[in-house]
C-alpha positions in Angstrom: 81.1 115.9 92.6 81.5 115.6 89.1 83.8 116.7 86.3 83.6 118.5 83.5 80.0 119.2 82.8 80.2 120.2 79.0 81.8 118.7 76.2 83.1 121.7 74.9 85.7 122.2 77.5 86.9 118.8 77.1 89.7 120.1 74.4 91.3 116.9 73.1 91.3 113.5 74.2 93.4 110.2 73.4 93.0 106.5 72.7 94.8 103.7 73.6 96.7 102.1 70.6 98.6 99.7 72.2 102.2 99.2 72.3 103.2 102.1 69.9 106.6 101.4 67.4 109.2 103.9 67.2 109.1 106.1 64.7 111.8 108.8 63.8 110.2 110.7 61.1 109.5 114.0 61.5 106.1 115.3 60.2 104.7 118.6 59.6 101.6 117.9 60.8 101.2 117.1 64.6 98.0 115.8 66.4 97.0 114.2 69.6 98.6 110.7 67.8 96.0 108.8 70.4 92.6 110.6 69.2 90.0 113.5 70.1 86.6 112.8 70.9 83.3 113.5 69.3 82.0 116.4 71.1 85.8 118.0 71.7 88.0 120.2 69.9 90.0 118.9 67.3 92.6 120.5 65.9 96.3 119.9 64.3 99.5 122.1 64.0 101.7 122.7 61.1 105.2 123.6 61.9 107.8 124.9 59.3 109.6 122.2 61.2 109.4 120.2 58.6 107.6 122.0 55.8 107.3 125.2 54.0 103.6 126.5 56.3 103.7 130.1 54.1 103.0 127.8 51.4 100.0 126.1 52.3 96.4 127.4 53.2 94.5 124.5 53.0 94.0 120.9 54.6 92.5 117.4 54.8 90.9 115.1 57.0 91.6 111.6 55.3 90.3 108.1 56.3 93.4 106.1 57.5 92.5 103.1 55.3 91.5 104.0 52.1 92.9 107.7 52.1 89.9 109.3 51.2 89.3 113.1 52.0 85.9 113.4 54.7 86.1 116.5 55.6 88.3 120.2 54.2 89.2 123.1 55.5 91.5 126.5 55.2 94.1 126.7 57.7 94.1 129.5 60.3 96.3 131.5 62.4 94.5 130.8 65.7 93.0 128.7 67.5 90.5 130.3 69.9 88.1 131.5 66.8 86.5 135.1 66.1 85.4 135.6 69.3 85.3 139.7 70.9 88.2 138.4 73.1 90.3 136.9 70.3 93.0 139.5 70.2 96.8 140.1 69.0 98.8 137.6 68.4 96.1 136.0 67.1 95.2 138.6 64.7 96.3 138.6 60.8 96.8 136.4 57.6 100.9 135.7 58.4 101.7 132.2 60.6 101.9 132.7 64.4 105.6 132.4 65.3 106.4 130.2 68.6 108.6 132.5 70.7 108.3 130.2 73.7 110.5 127.5 72.6 111.2 126.9 69.0 110.8 129.7 66.7 109.3 127.6 64.5 106.2 129.1 62.3 102.8 127.4 62.7 99.4 127.7 61.2 96.4 125.3 62.6 93.7 123.0 61.4 90.7 123.2 62.8 88.2 120.5 62.4 86.0 120.6 65.5 82.4 120.0 62.9 83.8 116.3 61.8 82.0 114.2 64.0 82.2 110.4 62.4 83.7 107.8 64.3 86.9 106.6 62.8 90.5 106.2 62.1 92.0 109.5 59.9 94.7 111.7 59.0 95.2 115.1 58.5 97.4 116.0 55.3 98.4 119.5 54.4 100.3 119.6 51.3 102.8 116.6 50.9 102.5 116.4 54.5 100.6 114.4 56.8 100.3 113.0 60.2 100.2 110.1 61.9 96.8 108.5 62.1 94.4 109.0 65.6 91.0 107.9 66.5 87.8 109.9 66.7 85.3 108.4 69.0 83.3 108.7 71.9 85.5 109.9 75.0 84.6 106.6 77.3 86.3 104.7 73.9 89.0 106.5 73.7 90.3 107.3 76.8 89.0 103.9 78.7 92.8 102.3 77.8 94.8 104.8 78.7 93.4 105.2 82.1 93.7 101.4 82.7 97.1 101.7 81.4 98.3 104.6 83.4 96.4 103.1 87.0 97.7 100.0 86.6 101.1 101.1 85.9 101.2 101.6 89.6 100.7 98.0 91.0 103.5 97.4 88.5 105.7 99.4 90.4 104.9 98.4 94.2 107.9 97.5 95.9 107.9 93.8 98.1 105.8 92.4 95.3 106.1 89.5 93.2 105.4 90.9 89.2 104.3 88.3 86.7 102.1 90.3 84.0 101.5 88.9 80.6 100.6 92.2 79.3 104.1 93.8 79.6 105.8 90.9 79.9 107.4 91.6 83.0 108.9 88.9 85.6 110.4 90.3 88.6 110.4 90.6 92.4 109.9 90.7 95.0 111.7 94.0 95.4 113.4 94.7 98.4 112.3 92.2 100.8 115.0 93.8 103.2 112.5 96.4 103.4 110.8 94.3 106.3 113.8 95.8 108.4 114.5 99.6 107.0 117.2 101.1 109.3 116.4 104.1 111.1 119.6 105.8 109.8 121.8 108.1 112.2 120.8 111.6 112.9 122.4 114.6 112.4 121.6 116.7 115.3 118.6 115.1 118.7 115.2 114.7 116.5 114.8 110.5 116.6 112.8 110.8 120.1 111.0 107.1 120.4 114.2 105.4 118.3 117.7 105.1 118.2 119.9 104.8 114.9 120.0 101.2 113.8 116.6 100.4 114.7 114.7 98.9 112.4 110.9 99.2 111.2 108.8 97.4 108.6 108.0 99.6 105.5 107.2 97.1 102.8 104.1 99.3 101.4 104.6 101.7 98.7 105.7 102.6 95.1 108.8 102.9 93.8 108.9 106.6 93.2 110.5 107.3 89.8 113.7 105.5 87.8 114.9 105.0 91.1 113.9 102.3 93.9 113.4 104.8 96.5 110.3 105.9 98.4 109.4 109.2 99.6 106.8 110.7 101.5 105.9 113.5 99.8 105.7 112.7 95.9 103.4 109.5 97.5 101.4 112.1 100.0 100.6 114.2 96.6 100.4 111.5 94.3 97.5 109.4 96.3 95.8 112.3 96.8 95.7 113.2 93.1 94.4 109.4 92.6 91.6 109.7 95.4 90.8 113.2 94.1 89.9 111.2 90.4 87.4 109.2 92.0 86.1 111.4 93.9 84.9 114.0 91.5 84.6 111.4 88.5 83.6 107.8 90.9 81.7 107.1 87.0 84.9 106.7 85.2 86.3 103.7 87.5 85.1 100.4 88.4 85.7 96.6 90.0 88.6 95.1 87.6 89.5 98.4 85.4 93.1 97.7 85.6 93.3 93.8 85.5 95.6 93.5 88.1 93.6 90.6 89.9 96.6 88.0 88.5 99.4 90.2 89.9 98.5 90.7 93.0 96.6 88.4 96.2 94.9 91.4 97.2 91.7 90.4 98.9 89.9 94.0 98.3 90.3 93.2 94.4 86.3 93.6 93.6 84.8 94.6 96.7 85.8 98.1 95.3 87.0 100.2 92.2 90.7 99.2 91.4 91.7 102.8 92.0 90.9 102.9 95.8 92.3 99.3 96.2 95.8 100.8 94.2 95.7 104.1 96.6 95.8 101.9 100.1 99.4 100.5 98.8 100.3 104.5 98.7 98.3 105.5 101.9 99.7 102.5 104.1 103.1 103.2 103.0 102.7 106.6 104.9 101.4 104.7 107.9 104.3 103.0 108.1 106.4 106.2 107.7 104.6 108.2 110.2 106.1 108.3 114.4 104.8 107.5 117.2 104.5 111.7 117.8 102.5 112.2 114.5 105.2 112.9 112.0 106.6 110.8 109.3 110.1 110.4 108.4 110.9 111.8 105.1 112.2 108.9 102.8 113.5 105.0 102.1 116.1 104.0 100.1 120.0 103.3 100.0 122.5 105.2 101.4 125.7 104.3 99.3 124.4 105.3 95.5 122.1 104.6 93.1 121.8 100.5 92.0 122.9 100.2 88.4 120.4 100.9 86.1 120.5 97.1 84.8 120.0 96.0 88.6 116.5 94.7 89.0 114.4 95.1 92.5 114.7 91.9 93.7 118.8 92.0 92.8 119.2 95.2 94.7 120.3 93.5 98.1 122.3 97.1 99.8 120.9 97.9 102.8 117.7 100.4 103.2 117.3 103.2 106.0 114.3 105.0 106.8 115.9 109.1 106.9 114.9 112.4 108.0 111.5 114.2 109.1 109.9 117.5 108.2 106.8 119.3 108.5 106.2 119.6 104.9 106.3 116.2 104.4 103.6 115.7 108.0 101.7 117.7 106.1 101.5 116.3 102.7 100.2 112.8 104.6 97.9 114.7 106.5 95.9 116.0 104.2 95.8 112.5 102.3 94.9 111.3 105.3 92.1 113.6 106.1 90.9 113.1 102.1 91.5 109.2 102.7 88.6 109.5 105.8 86.7 110.9 103.4 87.0 108.8 99.9 86.9 105.7 102.0 84.1 106.1 104.3 81.1 104.1 102.0 83.5 101.9 101.0 85.9 100.6 104.2 84.1 102.3 107.2 86.5 101.1 109.6 89.6 101.8 107.2 88.3 105.6 106.7 88.5 106.0 110.8 91.8 104.8 110.7 92.7 107.2 108.0 91.4 110.2 110.3 93.1 109.2 113.3 96.5 109.1 111.5 95.4 112.5 110.3 94.6 114.1 113.7 97.9 112.2 114.7 99.9 114.3 112.1 97.7 117.5 112.7 98.4 117.5 116.3 102.1 117.2 115.9 102.2 119.9 113.1 100.2 122.0 115.8 102.8 121.4 118.7 105.6 122.2 115.8 104.2 125.5 114.4 107.4 126.5 112.9 109.3 125.0 109.9 111.3 121.6 110.7 113.5 120.5 108.3 116.0 117.2 110.0 117.9 115.5 108.3 120.0 111.7 108.8 123.5 111.3 107.3 124.4 110.2 104.0 120.4 111.3 103.2 121.0 111.8 99.5 123.6 109.4 98.6 121.3 106.7 97.2 118.2 109.0 96.3 116.4 112.0 95.2 116.8 115.1 97.2 112.9 116.0 97.6 114.6 119.0 99.5 112.0 121.4 101.4 114.0 122.9 103.9 112.6 126.7 102.6 109.2 126.3 103.8 105.6 124.3 104.9 103.1 127.1 104.8 101.5 125.7 101.4 101.6 122.7 102.9 99.5 123.0 106.0 97.6 124.8 104.5 96.1 121.9 102.4 96.0 119.8 105.7 94.0 122.4 107.1 91.5 122.3 104.4 91.3 118.5 103.8 90.7 118.0 107.7 88.2 120.9 107.5 86.6 119.6 104.5 86.1 116.0 106.0 85.2 116.7 109.1 83.3 120.2 109.0 85.3 121.1 112.2 85.4 124.7 112.1 88.3 124.8 114.2 90.8 124.4 110.9 89.2 127.0 109.5 89.6 129.5 112.5 93.3 128.4 111.9 93.6 129.4 108.6 92.1 132.7 109.1 94.2 133.1 112.2 98.0 131.8 111.0 100.3 133.9 109.3 100.7 132.1 105.8 103.3 134.3 104.4 106.2 133.0 103.6 109.2 133.6 100.7 109.1 130.6 98.2 111.1 129.6 95.3 109.6 132.3 92.9 109.7 135.1 95.6 107.5 136.3 98.6 104.6 135.4 98.7 102.2 137.8 101.1 99.5 135.4 102.3 97.6 132.2 101.6 95.2 131.3 100.4 95.7 133.7 97.2 98.9 135.2 96.6 100.1 131.9 96.0 99.9 130.0 92.3 101.5 127.0 91.5 100.9 123.5 89.5 100.8 121.2 92.0 103.6 118.7 93.1 105.5 117.7 96.0 107.2 120.7 96.7 104.2 122.9 96.8 100.3 121.2 96.9 98.8 124.7 97.4 96.5 124.2 94.7 95.0 121.1 96.4 94.3 123.4 99.4 92.7 126.0 97.2 90.3 123.3 96.1 89.6 121.3 99.1 89.0 125.1 101.0 86.9 126.2 98.6 84.4 123.1 98.8 84.5 123.4 102.5 82.9 126.5 102.0 85.4 128.0 104.6 84.9 131.8 105.6 87.7 132.9 102.7 86.1 130.9 100.0 85.5 133.7 97.6 82.7 134.7 95.9 84.3 136.3 93.0 87.4 135.9 91.2 88.1 139.4 92.1 88.3 139.1 95.6 91.2 138.9 97.2 93.0 136.6 99.8 90.6 133.9 98.8 90.5 130.3 97.6 88.7 131.7 94.5 91.2 133.8 93.6 94.0 131.2 94.5 92.5 128.8 91.8 91.6 131.7 89.1 95.7 132.6 89.4 96.8 129.0 88.3 94.5 129.5 85.5 96.8 129.7 82.2 94.6 129.8 79.8 93.5 133.7 81.0 97.0 135.1 80.6 98.7 132.8 77.6 95.3 132.4 75.4 94.6 136.5 75.3 96.5 139.8 74.9 97.5 140.0 78.3 101.3 141.8 79.3 101.8 139.3 82.0 101.8 136.5 79.3 105.4 137.9 78.0 104.7 134.9 75.4 102.5 133.7 73.4 102.1 129.5 74.4 101.2 128.3 70.7 102.2 124.7 71.8 99.7 124.9 74.5 102.1 123.2 76.9 100.3 124.9 79.7 103.6 126.0 81.5 105.0 129.3 81.4 108.9 127.9 81.6 110.6 124.5 80.7 112.2 122.7 83.4 113.0 119.8 84.8 109.6 117.2 85.0 107.4 120.3 83.5 104.8 118.4 81.4 103.2 117.2 84.6 102.5 121.4 85.0 101.1 121.9 82.1 98.3 118.9 83.2 98.4 120.5 86.6 97.6 124.0 85.6 94.6 122.5 83.1 93.1 120.7 86.1 93.4 124.0 87.7 91.7 125.9 84.8 88.4 122.9 85.2 88.5 123.7 88.7 87.8 127.4 88.3 85.3 127.3 85.8 83.7 125.1 88.1 84.4 127.0 91.1 82.7 130.1 89.5 79.8 128.1 88.2 79.3 127.3 91.7 79.1 131.0 92.7 76.8 132.2 89.9 80.1 134.1 88.2 79.9 133.3 84.7 83.3 135.4 84.4 85.1 132.5 82.5 82.8 130.1 81.4 81.9 131.9 78.0 85.4 132.9 77.3 87.0 131.5 74.4 89.9 130.1 76.1 87.4 128.3 78.5 87.3 126.1 75.5 91.2 125.3 75.8 91.4 124.1 79.1 92.6 120.8 78.4 94.8 121.7 75.5 98.2 120.6 77.3 96.4 117.1 76.9 97.0 117.3 73.1 100.8 118.4 74.0 101.9 115.1 75.8 100.1 112.4 73.3 101.9 113.9 70.4 101.0 117.3 69.6 104.3 118.4 70.3 107.5 120.2 68.7 109.6 117.1 69.1 106.6 115.0 67.3 106.5 112.9 70.3 104.3 111.4 72.8 105.5 111.6 75.9 102.8 108.8 77.4 104.9 105.2 76.8 102.9 103.1 74.6 100.2 105.4 73.1 101.0 107.0 70.0 102.9 105.9 66.7 105.6 107.8 67.7 105.7 107.5 71.8 108.5 107.5 74.2 110.8 104.3 73.7 113.2 104.2 76.5 112.5 105.7 79.5 114.9 106.6 82.3 113.7 103.7 84.5 115.6 100.5 86.4 112.5 98.4 86.1 112.6 98.8 82.6 116.3 98.7 81.9 116.6 95.3 84.0 114.1 93.3 82.4 115.1 94.6 79.0 111.9 95.1 78.0 111.4 95.9 73.9 108.7 98.0 75.0 108.5 100.1 77.8 105.6 99.5 81.1 102.2 102.0 79.1 101.0 104.8 80.7 104.3 106.6 82.0 104.7 110.1 81.1 107.9 111.0 81.4 109.4 114.9 81.6 109.7 116.1 78.5 112.3 118.6 76.9 114.0 121.3 78.3 117.9 123.3 78.9 117.7 123.3 82.9 118.6 121.5 85.4 120.2 118.0 85.1 120.7 118.3 81.2 124.5 119.1 81.9 124.5 115.8 84.4 123.1 112.9 82.0 123.8 112.4 78.3 121.3 114.5 77.1 123.3 117.2 75.6 125.6 114.5 73.7 122.8 112.8 72.5 121.8 116.8 71.2 124.8 117.3 69.4 126.5 120.0 71.8 128.6 120.7 74.5 126.5 123.4 76.4 123.0 124.0 76.8 123.4 127.4 75.2 125.2 125.4 72.2 121.7 124.1 71.5 120.0 126.4 68.7 117.3 124.8 68.3 115.3 126.1 71.4 114.0 124.5 74.3 110.9 122.3 73.1 113.4 120.6 71.2 116.0 119.8 74.0 114.7 116.1 74.5 116.4 112.8 74.3 114.7 109.2 74.4 117.0 107.4 75.8 117.3 106.2 78.7 120.7 107.8 80.0 118.3 111.4 80.0 117.1 111.0 83.0 117.0 115.0 83.2 114.6 114.8 79.8 113.1 111.2 79.9 112.5 110.0 83.1 109.1 109.0 85.0 107.7 109.5 88.3 104.7 108.9 90.3 103.9 112.6 90.6 104.6 113.3 86.8 101.8 110.4 85.9 99.2 111.3 88.8 98.0 114.6 87.1 97.4 112.8 83.6 95.4 110.6 85.4 93.1 112.7 87.1 92.7 114.9 83.9 91.9 112.2 81.9 89.5 110.9 84.9 87.5 114.4 84.1 87.0 113.8 80.4 86.5 110.0 80.2 83.1 109.8 81.1 81.2 106.8 82.1 83.0 103.4 81.9 81.2 100.4 82.9 84.0 98.2 81.6 87.7 98.7 80.2 89.3 96.4 77.7 91.6 94.2 78.4 95.3 94.8 77.3 96.7 93.4 74.4 99.4 90.4 75.8 103.0 90.8 75.0 104.7 88.1 72.7 107.8 86.8 74.4 109.9 85.0 71.8 108.5 82.0 70.3 105.7 82.0 73.0 102.1 83.0 73.0 100.8 85.2 75.4 97.1 83.7 76.5 95.3 85.3 79.6 97.7 84.4 82.2 99.6 81.3 80.5 102.5 82.0 78.2 102.3 79.0 76.0 105.1 76.6 74.0 105.5 74.4 71.7 107.3 72.0 73.6 107.0 69.1 70.9 107.9 71.1 67.8 104.9 70.4 65.5 104.5 74.0 65.8 101.6 73.4 68.5 101.3 75.2 71.4 101.0 72.4 73.5 102.1 73.5 77.4 100.2 76.3 79.2 101.6 75.7 82.4 104.6 76.5 81.9 106.0 73.0 83.0 107.4 71.8 79.6 104.4 69.1 79.5 101.2 68.9 78.0 98.6 68.1 81.3 94.8 68.2 82.3 96.1 71.3 83.9 97.0 72.6 80.1 93.4 71.3 78.5 91.5 73.3 81.3 93.5 76.3 80.7 92.6 75.6 76.5 88.7 75.8 77.2 88.8 78.7 79.4 90.6 81.0 77.5 89.1 79.5 73.5 87.8 82.4 72.8 90.9 84.9 73.7 92.4 86.6 70.7 95.5 85.8 70.5 94.4 82.3 70.3 91.8 83.1 68.0 94.1 85.2 65.8 96.8 82.1 65.7 95.0 79.1 64.7 98.3 77.5 63.2 99.4 77.4 67.0 96.1 75.6 68.1 95.0 74.2 65.7 95.0 70.4 67.4 92.4 69.0 64.6 93.9 70.0 61.6 90.5 71.7 60.2 92.3 75.0 60.0 90.0 76.5 62.6 90.2 76.9 66.5 87.6 75.4 68.3 85.9 72.4 70.4 87.2 69.7 68.6 91.1 70.8 68.9 90.5 70.8 72.6 89.1 67.2 72.9 92.1 66.8 70.3 94.4 68.5 72.9 93.0 66.0 75.5 93.4 62.6 73.4 97.5 63.4 73.1 97.8 63.6 76.8 
């Protein structure tokens, strides 16, 4: 089933701008620094942080090169338009005051009707925005989707990485994972193992800024990547991530790159599965985190397998069941094996109906806790829903209907599922994925109206943030003027805004399926994907929180690979957690960077409490589960992609990146004669020159490759290079 069917629901877009330069300047006009689709909504936010918004009433859209105005309009104090449901706080002539995160006064520039491709800026008074593009969604989004996808490949463990596009040369890291040690259990739960036994767990992604590998984040991440493909297969193709030179994977080219990469996460989960069907919980060190300057291959501490849990087993069960469906047409044998893993996990869950949370000695000494010792009902619901959708076996539907799925969550008591729990999709509660799978599996409790109680329809609608934050609804305590998509700010919240946007898309789609136009014709349906604008630069800080995309994008993420490799530019495609004053900011360097000694002393508002420094893990760390909803939302709006452009190679010192080669001048004559890195000019170098003659880094640097001395680069230069051997 496809993604969004109508361009009016896009609400914003992005484009790849390569490795972005850092800019400390605050600007009074905030935009999605990457771009807007031709057919989508196009809005900028004007903020009193940098200008007097009461003193301006008009805006201009100008050509980024010439400065010529191409469109002009009046500023508005609303974004929904003048429809019958556009109620307070949108009404009135004064600027909107953001009471949620900044106390800034805001106005809005709407240039949706302008539809000429190009690069532009928005100008208001003496202030102007960063430049951005307007173009077809596929042109804008394809480079970003590529970078977000290939990020997972660059984060594979036990893998040698030599990437000309980022300059990364590292690994293989943590080869000791081939003999990961079973940690001492706290209790009698190992069954098929003894402490000190070893197992091989060489697959998987490094979870975040650390080198741990965790079941719950991997399960919910790989599921979202697969769902992105399942819903939008036209957005993916083989060769899309440009990773064929990175990994020796025989399946590259046989199926879309996203499915090749998802197998990495799925194989990690199979390696963590125990003979009884349950899964161990995580793999990491048991003493301390390695230093931030320690590369993966230099972290030689012993690595241990810790814990087991019903929540983690349910996550893996759901991911396996989804994979059995998604891979059926691409790799039937693999799909069948995934179903068998899912059924083994489900059998264990049925045999252990109560919450299971077992730990090991020193389990959290060198890794994130990711504790799930409170409840597991949403996880079990998701697993059963995926198995129902994949197999059509009614016994899974009967289990859902006959099982008491009420529980006490971290947000209070939940009476029943699937309708009474509404949450962004994440490792600690994947109930939204359960709602989605159950509805499209046509379960008996799927629902036929948004008003149906105790149904998946009601559950998905409840997570639809726009119905509250953009209408005069008493349930919305504060108006979301910056379109963050969330109700509160906490560690890693940026992903939650994107997740709620996805669930909004699903809600609209679901109600259209059941013939209920309750939401599709409402004004707020147009702003479902607005959180995408926020994470790409239309934010109070002025930052794009996606590395490598936007003129003012995050430059210093908390990440051991970025820091140990001393990268001048971070790996592109990372979504970092975002500003807040909650847990974590008192434990790292965030408050020091903000110039205060306590969260209460920071009086500018939590949406400005952001530190683009490596030592702010509370606001500036990325994670696989942060980036997953960004990947999925991009797939919803990008449309059909037939071919994805190659990333721009990074220049390293005096060398020039050409394809997979890092060319050097080894004769001090200004000509790059060495392609292969052996310090000499050989026939291999000539061949590499010939094969990459049209590479833009050769054509854009003629002085480095003009061996014939005629002022241009062509076949004559290849001949002359050969003559010099």
